Biopython code that builds the backbone (N, CA, C, O; Angstrom):
import numpy as np
from Bio.PDB.StructureBuilder import StructureBuilder

atoms = [
    (1, "UNK", "N", (-35.559, -28.019, 10.534)),
    (1, "UNK", "CA", (-35.778, -26.796, 11.288)),
    (1, "UNK", "C", (-37.275, -26.678, 11.579)),
    (1, "UNK", "O", (-38.107, -26.837, 10.686)),
    (2, "UNK", "N", (-37.594, -26.402, 12.809)),
    (2, "UNK", "CA", (-38.995, -26.295, 13.207)),
    (2, "UNK", "C", (-39.553, -24.940, 12.781)),
    (2, "UNK", "O", (-38.802, -23.988, 12.574)),
    (3, "UNK", "N", (-40.862, -24.864, 12.654)),
    (3, "UNK", "CA", (-41.469, -23.580, 12.283)),
    (3, "UNK", "C", (-41.146, -22.458, 13.279)),
    (3, "UNK", "O", (-40.971, -21.304, 12.887)),
    (4, "UNK", "N", (-41.071, -22.805, 14.550)),
    (4, "UNK", "CA", (-40.735, -21.802, 15.564)),
    (4, "UNK", "C", (-39.313, -21.291, 15.411)),
    (4, "UNK", "O", (-39.054, -20.097, 15.554)),
    (5, "UNK", "N", (-38.392, -22.205, 15.119)),
    (5, "UNK", "CA", (-36.992, -21.808, 14.927)),
    (5, "UNK", "C", (-36.837, -20.973, 13.665)),
    (5, "UNK", "O", (-36.067, -20.013, 13.631)),
    (6, "UNK", "N", (-37.580, -21.350, 12.626)),
    (6, "UNK", "CA", (-37.536, -20.591, 11.377)),
    (6, "UNK", "C", (-38.069, -19.180, 11.596)),
    (6, "UNK", "O", (-37.486, -18.214, 11.104)),
    (7, "UNK", "N", (-39.157, -19.056, 12.322)),
    (7, "UNK", "CA", (-39.732, -17.740, 12.613)),
    (7, "UNK", "C", (-38.753, -16.894, 13.425)),
    (7, "UNK", "O", (-38.608, -15.698, 13.170)),
    (8, "UNK", "N", (-38.094, -17.496, 14.381)),
    (8, "UNK", "CA", (-37.116, -16.763, 15.192)),
    (8, "UNK", "C", (-35.932, -16.313, 14.355)),
    (8, "UNK", "O", (-35.455, -15.188, 14.500)),
    (9, "UNK", "N", (-35.456, -17.195, 13.474)),
    (9, "UNK", "CA", (-34.324, -16.847, 12.610)),
    (9, "UNK", "C", (-34.704, -15.716, 11.660)),
    (9, "UNK", "O", (-33.907, -14.811, 11.415)),
    (10, "UNK", "N", (-35.914, -15.768, 11.132)),
    (10, "UNK", "CA", (-36.370, -14.704, 10.238)),
    (10, "UNK", "C", (-36.507, -13.386, 10.985)),
    (10, "UNK", "O", (-36.180, -12.322, 10.460)),
    (11, "UNK", "N", (-36.990, -13.470, 12.207)),
    (11, "UNK", "CA", (-37.137, -12.263, 13.023)),
    (11, "UNK", "C", (-35.778, -11.620, 13.277)),
    (11, "UNK", "O", (-35.643, -10.400, 13.185)),
    (12, "UNK", "N", (-34.781, -12.425, 13.592)),
    (12, "UNK", "CA", (-33.420, -11.922, 13.817)),
    (12, "UNK", "C", (-32.866, -11.312, 12.536)),
    (12, "UNK", "O", (-32.244, -10.251, 12.572)),
    (13, "UNK", "N", (-33.089, -11.978, 11.402)),
    (13, "UNK", "CA", (-32.589, -11.479, 10.124)),
    (13, "UNK", "C", (-33.221, -10.135, 9.771)),
    (13, "UNK", "O", (-32.532, -9.230, 9.300)),
    (14, "UNK", "N", (-34.515, -10.003, 9.994)),
    (14, "UNK", "CA", (-35.210, -8.748, 9.700)),
    (14, "UNK", "C", (-34.684, -7.624, 10.598)),
    (14, "UNK", "O", (-34.479, -6.500, 10.139)),
    (15, "UNK", "N", (-34.469, -7.932, 11.863)),
    (15, "UNK", "CA", (-33.954, -6.935, 12.806)),
    (15, "UNK", "C", (-32.550, -6.506, 12.407)),
    (15, "UNK", "O", (-32.240, -5.315, 12.443)),
    (16, "UNK", "N", (-31.701, -7.447, 12.031)),
    (16, "UNK", "CA", (-30.335, -7.117, 11.630)),
    (16, "UNK", "C", (-30.331, -6.286, 10.349)),
    (16, "UNK", "O", (-29.523, -5.368, 10.206)),
    (17, "UNK", "N", (-31.222, -6.602, 9.425)),
    (17, "UNK", "CA", (-31.322, -5.820, 8.199)),
    (17, "UNK", "C", (-31.730, -4.383, 8.518)),
    (17, "UNK", "O", (-31.155, -3.437, 7.981)),
    (18, "UNK", "N", (-32.720, -4.223, 9.391)),
    (18, "UNK", "CA", (-33.166, -2.882, 9.779)),
    (18, "UNK", "C", (-32.038, -2.118, 10.462)),
    (18, "UNK", "O", (-31.839, -0.934, 10.189)),
    (19, "UNK", "N", (-31.304, -2.780, 11.339)),
    (19, "UNK", "CA", (-30.167, -2.136, 12.011)),
    (19, "UNK", "C", (-29.100, -1.731, 11.004)),
    (19, "UNK", "O", (-28.539, -0.639, 11.090)),
    (20, "UNK", "N", (-28.823, -2.608, 10.053)),
    (20, "UNK", "CA", (-27.823, -2.325, 9.033)),
    (20, "UNK", "C", (-28.243, -1.131, 8.181)),
    (20, "UNK", "O", (-27.419, -0.271, 7.871)),
    (21, "UNK", "N", (-29.503, -1.074, 7.807)),
    (21, "UNK", "CA", (-30.022, 0.041, 7.000)),
    (21, "UNK", "C", (-29.916, 1.349, 7.771)),
    (21, "UNK", "O", (-29.544, 2.375, 7.200)),
    (22, "UNK", "N", (-30.235, 1.326, 9.051)),
    (22, "UNK", "CA", (-30.150, 2.518, 9.890)),
    (22, "UNK", "C", (-28.701, 3.006, 9.977)),
    (22, "UNK", "O", (-28.444, 4.206, 9.885)),
    (23, "UNK", "N", (-27.770, 2.091, 10.151)),
    (23, "UNK", "CA", (-26.356, 2.461, 10.220)),
    (23, "UNK", "C", (-25.870, 3.043, 8.892)),
    (23, "UNK", "O", (-25.078, 3.985, 8.881)),
    (24, "UNK", "N", (-26.337, 2.492, 7.785)),
    (24, "UNK", "CA", (-25.968, 3.032, 6.473)),
    (24, "UNK", "C", (-26.486, 4.447, 6.302)),
    (24, "UNK", "O", (-25.782, 5.307, 5.773)),
    (25, "UNK", "N", (-27.710, 4.697, 6.742)),
    (25, "UNK", "CA", (-28.287, 6.039, 6.648)),
    (25, "UNK", "C", (-27.501, 7.030, 7.509)),
    (25, "UNK", "O", (-27.231, 8.152, 7.079)),
    (26, "UNK", "N", (-27.137, 6.616, 8.724)),
    (26, "UNK", "CA", (-26.351, 7.477, 9.603)),
    (26, "UNK", "C", (-24.991, 7.789, 8.990)),
    (26, "UNK", "O", (-24.535, 8.932, 9.033)),
    (27, "UNK", "N", (-24.347, 6.783, 8.425)),
    (27, "UNK", "CA", (-23.038, 6.979, 7.794)),
    (27, "UNK", "C", (-23.146, 7.935, 6.622)),
    (27, "UNK", "O", (-22.273, 8.780, 6.425)),
    (28, "UNK", "N", (-24.199, 7.810, 5.851)),
    (28, "UNK", "CA", (-24.407, 8.688, 4.701)),
    (28, "UNK", "C", (-24.616, 10.134, 5.151)),
    (28, "UNK", "O", (-24.056, 11.058, 4.560)),
    (29, "UNK", "N", (-25.419, 10.328, 6.194)),
    (29, "UNK", "CA", (-25.665, 11.675, 6.716)),
    (29, "UNK", "C", (-24.369, 12.290, 7.253)),
    (29, "UNK", "O", (-24.096, 13.467, 7.021)),
    (30, "UNK", "N", (-23.576, 11.496, 7.965)),
    (30, "UNK", "CA", (-22.310, 11.999, 8.503)),
    (30, "UNK", "C", (-21.340, 12.356, 7.383)),
    (30, "UNK", "O", (-20.644, 13.367, 7.466)),
    (31, "UNK", "N", (-21.287, 11.543, 6.346)),
    (31, "UNK", "CA", (-20.411, 11.833, 5.211)),
    (31, "UNK", "C", (-20.841, 13.124, 4.521)),
    (31, "UNK", "O", (-19.998, 13.915, 4.098)),
    (32, "UNK", "N", (-22.142, 13.338, 4.409)),
    (32, "UNK", "CA", (-22.667, 14.552, 3.799)),
    (32, "UNK", "C", (-22.324, 15.777, 4.645)),
    (32, "UNK", "O", (-21.931, 16.816, 4.113)),
    (33, "UNK", "N", (-22.474, 15.652, 5.953)),
    (33, "UNK", "CA", (-22.132, 16.765, 6.850)),
    (33, "UNK", "C", (-20.643, 17.092, 6.765)),
    (33, "UNK", "O", (-20.259, 18.262, 6.745)),
    (34, "UNK", "N", (-19.817, 16.070, 6.717)),
    (34, "UNK", "CA", (-18.377, 16.288, 6.624)),
    (34, "UNK", "C", (-18.026, 16.974, 5.312)),
    (34, "UNK", "O", (-17.217, 17.901, 5.292)),
    (35, "UNK", "N", (-18.624, 16.528, 4.225)),
    (35, "UNK", "CA", (-18.359, 17.146, 2.924)),
    (35, "UNK", "C", (-18.795, 18.610, 2.921)),
    (35, "UNK", "O", (-18.098, 19.468, 2.379)),
    (36, "UNK", "N", (-19.943, 18.891, 3.526)),
    (36, "UNK", "CA", (-20.419, 20.275, 3.615)),
    (36, "UNK", "C", (-19.445, 21.120, 4.427)),
    (36, "UNK", "O", (-19.128, 22.246, 4.046)),
    (37, "UNK", "N", (-18.981, 20.587, 5.527)),
    (37, "UNK", "CA", (-18.044, 21.335, 6.369)),
    (37, "UNK", "C", (-16.744, 21.636, 5.625)),
    (37, "UNK", "O", (-16.193, 22.730, 5.743)),
    (38, "UNK", "N", (-16.261, 20.660, 4.861)),
    (38, "UNK", "CA", (-15.045, 20.859, 4.076)),
    (38, "UNK", "C", (-15.267, 21.940, 3.024)),
    (38, "UNK", "O", (-14.404, 22.794, 2.820)),
    (39, "UNK", "N", (-16.422, 21.907, 2.354)),
    (39, "UNK", "CA", (-16.731, 22.923, 1.346)),
    (39, "UNK", "C", (-16.819, 24.309, 1.964)),
    (39, "UNK", "O", (-16.298, 25.276, 1.407)),
    (40, "UNK", "N", (-17.474, 24.408, 3.110)),
    (40, "UNK", "CA", (-17.593, 25.704, 3.788)),
    (40, "UNK", "C", (-16.217, 26.208, 4.204)),
    (40, "UNK", "O", (-15.930, 27.398, 4.075)),
    (41, "UNK", "N", (-15.372, 25.327, 4.694)),
    (41, "UNK", "CA", (-14.016, 25.730, 5.074)),
    (41, "UNK", "C", (-13.213, 26.218, 3.868)),
    (41, "UNK", "O", (-12.459, 27.185, 3.971)),
    (42, "UNK", "N", (-13.375, 25.551, 2.729)),
    (42, "UNK", "CA", (-12.671, 25.983, 1.513)),
    (42, "UNK", "C", (-13.190, 27.341, 1.032)),
    (42, "UNK", "O", (-12.411, 28.195, 0.609)),
    (43, "UNK", "N", (-14.513, 27.531, 1.101)),
    (43, "UNK", "CA", (-15.098, 28.816, 0.703)),
    (43, "UNK", "C", (-14.650, 29.914, 1.664)),
    (43, "UNK", "O", (-14.371, 31.039, 1.251)),
    (44, "UNK", "N", (-14.586, 29.579, 2.926)),
    (44, "UNK", "CA", (-14.123, 30.531, 3.943)),
    (44, "UNK", "C", (-12.682, 30.938, 3.643)),
    (44, "UNK", "O", (-12.337, 32.116, 3.734)),
    (45, "UNK", "N", (-11.852, 29.980, 3.292)),
    (45, "UNK", "CA", (-10.449, 30.268, 2.961)),
    (45, "UNK", "C", (-10.357, 31.175, 1.748)),
    (45, "UNK", "O", (-9.509, 32.066, 1.693)),
    (46, "UNK", "N", (-11.230, 30.947, 0.777)),
    (46, "UNK", "CA", (-11.223, 31.795, -0.420)),
    (46, "UNK", "C", (-11.596, 33.232, -0.060)),
    (46, "UNK", "O", (-11.001, 34.180, -0.574)),
    (47, "UNK", "N", (-12.572, 33.389, 0.816)),
    (47, "UNK", "CA", (-12.964, 34.732, 1.253)),
    (47, "UNK", "C", (-11.864, 35.369, 2.112)),
    (47, "UNK", "O", (-11.624, 36.574, 2.032)),
    (48, "UNK", "N", (-11.213, 34.562, 2.917)),
    (48, "UNK", "CA", (-10.131, 35.077, 3.761)),
    (48, "UNK", "C", (-8.961, 35.559, 2.906)),
    (48, "UNK", "O", (-8.226, 36.462, 3.307)),
    (49, "UNK", "N", (-8.789, 34.960, 1.732)),
    (49, "UNK", "CA", (-7.712, 35.381, 0.829)),
    (49, "UNK", "C", (-7.958, 36.790, 0.288)),
    (49, "UNK", "O", (-7.037, 37.437, -0.211)),
    (50, "UNK", "N", (-9.202, 37.262, 0.389)),
    (50, "UNK", "CA", (-9.523, 38.622, -0.054)),
    (50, "UNK", "C", (-9.365, 39.630, 1.088)),
    (50, "UNK", "O", (-9.619, 40.821, 0.906)),
    (51, "UNK", "N", (-8.948, 39.154, 2.256)),
    (51, "UNK", "CA", (-8.696, 40.054, 3.370)),
    (51, "UNK", "C", (-9.690, 39.964, 4.510)),
    (51, "UNK", "O", (-9.531, 40.659, 5.513)),
    (52, "UNK", "N", (-10.707, 39.130, 4.388)),
    (52, "UNK", "CA", (-11.671, 38.989, 5.480)),
    (52, "UNK", "C", (-11.077, 38.133, 6.594)),
    (52, "UNK", "O", (-10.236, 37.268, 6.349)),
    (53, "UNK", "N", (-11.522, 38.386, 7.809)),
    (53, "UNK", "CA", (-11.130, 37.513, 8.916)),
    (53, "UNK", "C", (-11.915, 36.209, 8.800)),
    (53, "UNK", "O", (-12.884, 36.128, 8.045)),
    (54, "UNK", "N", (-11.499, 35.197, 9.543)),
    (54, "UNK", "CA", (-12.200, 33.913, 9.499)),
    (54, "UNK", "C", (-13.651, 34.081, 9.938)),
    (54, "UNK", "O", (-14.564, 33.527, 9.328)),
    (55, "UNK", "N", (-13.846, 34.844, 10.992)),
    (55, "UNK", "CA", (-15.201, 35.070, 11.509)),
    (55, "UNK", "C", (-16.054, 35.821, 10.492)),
    (55, "UNK", "O", (-17.214, 35.471, 10.275)),
    (56, "UNK", "N", (-15.483, 36.854, 9.866)),
    (56, "UNK", "CA", (-16.226, 37.626, 8.868)),
    (56, "UNK", "C", (-16.565, 36.773, 7.654)),
    (56, "UNK", "O", (-17.651, 36.898, 7.087)),
    (57, "UNK", "N", (-15.651, 35.919, 7.259)),
    (57, "UNK", "CA", (-15.901, 35.038, 6.118)),
    (57, "UNK", "C", (-17.036, 34.070, 6.439)),
    (57, "UNK", "O", (-17.923, 33.856, 5.613)),
    (58, "UNK", "N", (-17.011, 33.488, 7.628)),
    (58, "UNK", "CA", (-18.065, 32.562, 8.026)),
    (58, "UNK", "C", (-19.415, 33.278, 8.085)),
    (58, "UNK", "O", (-20.423, 32.765, 7.600)),
    (59, "UNK", "N", (-19.419, 34.459, 8.681)),
    (59, "UNK", "CA", (-20.666, 35.217, 8.783)),
    (59, "UNK", "C", (-21.179, 35.630, 7.412)),
    (59, "UNK", "O", (-22.389, 35.703, 7.202)),
    (60, "UNK", "N", (-20.280, 35.900, 6.483)),
    (60, "UNK", "CA", (-20.694, 36.246, 5.127)),
    (60, "UNK", "C", (-21.397, 35.058, 4.462)),
    (60, "UNK", "O", (-22.433, 35.225, 3.819)),
    (61, "UNK", "N", (-20.835, 33.880, 4.617)),
    (61, "UNK", "CA", (-21.451, 32.674, 4.054)),
    (61, "UNK", "C", (-22.800, 32.417, 4.718)),
    (61, "UNK", "O", (-23.790, 32.127, 4.047)),
    (62, "UNK", "N", (-22.823, 32.526, 6.021)),
    (62, "UNK", "CA", (-24.039, 32.288, 6.784)),
    (62, "UNK", "C", (-25.125, 33.308, 6.405)),
    (62, "UNK", "O", (-26.287, 32.948, 6.218)),
    (63, "UNK", "N", (-24.732, 34.567, 6.298)),
    (63, "UNK", "CA", (-25.688, 35.619, 5.946)),
    (63, "UNK", "C", (-26.242, 35.455, 4.543)),
    (63, "UNK", "O", (-27.439, 35.632, 4.318)),
    (64, "UNK", "N", (-25.373, 35.117, 3.600)),
    (64, "UNK", "CA", (-25.827, 34.916, 2.234)),
    (64, "UNK", "C", (-26.789, 33.719, 2.156)),
    (64, "UNK", "O", (-27.781, 33.752, 1.427)),
    (65, "UNK", "N", (-26.485, 32.696, 2.901)),
    (65, "UNK", "CA", (-27.368, 31.527, 2.928)),
    (65, "UNK", "C", (-28.736, 31.909, 3.496)),
    (65, "UNK", "O", (-29.774, 31.545, 2.943)),
    (66, "UNK", "N", (-28.722, 32.628, 4.577)),
    (66, "UNK", "CA", (-29.973, 33.027, 5.223)),
    (66, "UNK", "C", (-30.769, 33.974, 4.324)),
    (66, "UNK", "O", (-31.969, 33.780, 4.131)),
    (67, "UNK", "N", (-30.111, 34.992, 3.775)),
    (67, "UNK", "CA", (-30.799, 36.000, 2.968)),
    (67, "UNK", "C", (-31.381, 35.435, 1.679)),
    (67, "UNK", "O", (-32.414, 35.905, 1.201)),
    (68, "UNK", "N", (-30.725, 34.438, 1.123)),
    (68, "UNK", "CA", (-31.171, 33.868, -0.150)),
    (68, "UNK", "C", (-31.881, 32.527, 0.013)),
    (68, "UNK", "O", (-32.215, 31.864, -0.969)),
    (69, "UNK", "N", (-32.106, 32.139, 1.270)),
    (69, "UNK", "CA", (-32.784, 30.871, 1.583)),
    (69, "UNK", "C", (-32.097, 29.691, 0.889)),
    (69, "UNK", "O", (-32.735, 28.858, 0.246)),
    (70, "UNK", "N", (-30.790, 29.655, 1.044)),
    (70, "UNK", "CA", (-29.972, 28.578, 0.514)),
    (70, "UNK", "C", (-29.272, 27.890, 1.670)),
    (70, "UNK", "O", (-29.186, 28.437, 2.770)),
    (71, "UNK", "N", (-28.776, 26.699, 1.420)),
    (71, "UNK", "CA", (-27.977, 26.043, 2.444)),
    (71, "UNK", "C", (-26.565, 26.631, 2.400)),
    (71, "UNK", "O", (-26.152, 27.213, 1.398)),
    (72, "UNK", "N", (-25.851, 26.470, 3.483)),
    (72, "UNK", "CA", (-24.465, 26.948, 3.496)),
    (72, "UNK", "C", (-23.643, 26.186, 2.467)),
    (72, "UNK", "O", (-22.696, 26.727, 1.898)),
    (73, "UNK", "N", (-24.002, 24.939, 2.231)),
    (73, "UNK", "CA", (-23.321, 24.142, 1.214)),
    (73, "UNK", "C", (-23.487, 24.775, -0.169)),
    (73, "UNK", "O", (-22.523, 24.880, -0.928)),
    (74, "UNK", "N", (-24.720, 25.197, -0.493)),
    (74, "UNK", "CA", (-24.974, 25.816, -1.788)),
    (74, "UNK", "C", (-24.185, 27.121, -1.936)),
    (74, "UNK", "O", (-23.623, 27.393, -2.997)),
    (75, "UNK", "N", (-24.145, 27.912, -0.884)),
    (75, "UNK", "CA", (-23.395, 29.169, -0.926)),
    (75, "UNK", "C", (-21.910, 28.880, -1.088)),
    (75, "UNK", "O", (-21.232, 29.538, -1.876)),
    (76, "UNK", "N", (-21.406, 27.912, -0.357)),
    (76, "UNK", "CA", (-19.993, 27.549, -0.467)),
    (76, "UNK", "C", (-19.662, 27.122, -1.898)),
    (76, "UNK", "O", (-18.634, 27.520, -2.447)),
    (77, "UNK", "N", (-20.528, 26.319, -2.491)),
    (77, "UNK", "CA", (-20.303, 25.886, -3.868)),
    (77, "UNK", "C", (-20.312, 27.071, -4.833)),
    (77, "UNK", "O", (-19.526, 27.106, -5.780)),
    (78, "UNK", "N", (-21.192, 28.037, -4.598)),
    (78, "UNK", "CA", (-21.226, 29.236, -5.443)),
    (78, "UNK", "C", (-19.920, 30.014, -5.301)),
    (78, "UNK", "O", (-19.344, 30.449, -6.298)),
    (79, "UNK", "N", (-19.458, 30.189, -4.077)),
    (79, "UNK", "CA", (-18.217, 30.926, -3.832)),
    (79, "UNK", "C", (-17.050, 30.226, -4.507)),
    (79, "UNK", "O", (-16.154, 30.871, -5.052)),
    (80, "UNK", "N", (-17.068, 28.909, -4.466)),
    (80, "UNK", "CA", (-15.993, 28.130, -5.081)),
    (80, "UNK", "C", (-16.147, 27.991, -6.587)),
    (80, "UNK", "O", (-15.284, 27.430, -7.263)),
    (81, "UNK", "N", (-17.264, 28.512, -7.108)),
    (81, "UNK", "CA", (-17.491, 28.473, -8.541)),
    (81, "UNK", "C", (-17.891, 27.113, -9.071)),
    (81, "UNK", "O", (-17.684, 26.822, -10.249)),
    (82, "UNK", "N", (-18.459, 26.279, -8.223)),
    (82, "UNK", "CA", (-18.821, 24.927, -8.622)),
    (82, "UNK", "C", (-20.309, 24.734, -8.844)),
    (82, "UNK", "O", (-20.738, 23.678, -9.309)),
    (83, "UNK", "N", (-21.094, 25.738, -8.517)),
    (83, "UNK", "CA", (-22.545, 25.577, -8.610)),
    (83, "UNK", "C", (-23.191, 26.950, -8.648)),
    (83, "UNK", "O", (-22.639, 27.926, -8.140)),
    (84, "UNK", "N", (-24.362, 27.012, -9.255)),
    (84, "UNK", "CA", (-25.140, 28.251, -9.258)),
    (84, "UNK", "C", (-26.510, 27.941, -8.708)),
    (84, "UNK", "O", (-27.007, 26.828, -8.883)),
    (85, "UNK", "N", (-27.142, 28.909, -8.036)),
    (85, "UNK", "CA", (-28.455, 28.629, -7.413)),
    (85, "UNK", "C", (-29.519, 28.281, -8.416)),
    (85, "UNK", "O", (-30.662, 28.024, -8.039)),
]
sb = StructureBuilder()
sb.init_structure("model")
sb.init_model(0)
sb.init_chain("A")
sb.init_seg("    ")
for serial, (resi, resn, name, xyz) in enumerate(atoms, 1):
    if name == "N":
        sb.init_residue(resn, " ", resi, " ")
    sb.init_atom(name, np.array(xyz, "f"), 0.0, 1.0, " ", f" {name:<3s}", serial, name[0])
structure = sb.get_structure()
């Protein structure tokens, strides 16, 4: 293998590694967003079981998150009894 071919192969390998790492990061972020959405939906359902409408339950979660400077995920976990601030 010539030095030029080796350099080209290494360049391709480095680029593919960077692309693979970027895709892994994107997949991780999407999985996290999906998990957060599922948690918020479960917390919303719990609030709806107390008589709130879906919109009121969502706004309650959103308002509590905003007022306490927490993420909606953290508020959802608190509502579900899985986490404390």
